[in-house]
C-alpha angles and dihedrals in degrees: 000000000000092000093067119087120244109285092013095115110083129193139079097278099029112142094004111132091203093050092047092049091052090048093052091047091051091051090051091053092047091052096042095049094036092232094170090064089043090055090054092050093048090050091054092049094047094043090052092054093044091050089053090053090049092053090052098043123049088198090077105090099177143006116203143149148120124251113322093348107087133158145187124215118216118214138173092225129013092214097054095029090218107176117247106204092161092060090045090055091048090054091051091051094048090048092050090050089058094047100263116124115202134154138223124231141164133094091288099032090245100118126092108206125196123199109165125185112269088232095057116131117247091236092055091046091052091049091052094048090049089054091049093050092049092048092051092049093049094047092052091045091052090049092053093045092051092047092051092049091049092050093050095048112088121219124245094272092052095257129105114263115256131195113235125194124201112237112251115248123222088254094055119119113233114233129194113279095230127042125192108249120228095243104117096085091052091049092053090050090054090051093050091051089050092054092051098043104036116077098209114008122181102245121196 
């Protein structure tokens, strides 16, 4: 500490005796309760449940993570890996309706990330993962139901509606294939309503 020149220590709590005391106390708790090993065990439990969801739902394009921080990526097609932000939002809404508050992340808002406290009880973790699995199943089921209803409903001229794309001219400007949808604000609003209206939500 004395070897560093004045102002050479960067960071929010650099040089703060209170911050350093809290940091040392946290390290003592981590060592005493073996939280690093706990993080590995939690990661194995969560990864196992997420892999089960991925096997049941083709919309899950990837399961990844490190330790207790795990995530699933939602896609429209596993081959193309096209992001599915709409399905991700639907999962968040179904989860919030059952009392589980989770968030989306990723460049295209199509990733559901889990980062539970290392001190979480196994029973509470299982309850949260059950809610997540149910929410994912319901969101995918709603998607299929809506698609089937749309396909069976004829358009005004008696034919099924078709999506037509204009051919790109040689003067067209190429734009990125995927654009990040503006859904995060809406998700946060849903979560705030859940906190106010639900007596005892499961918060991760």
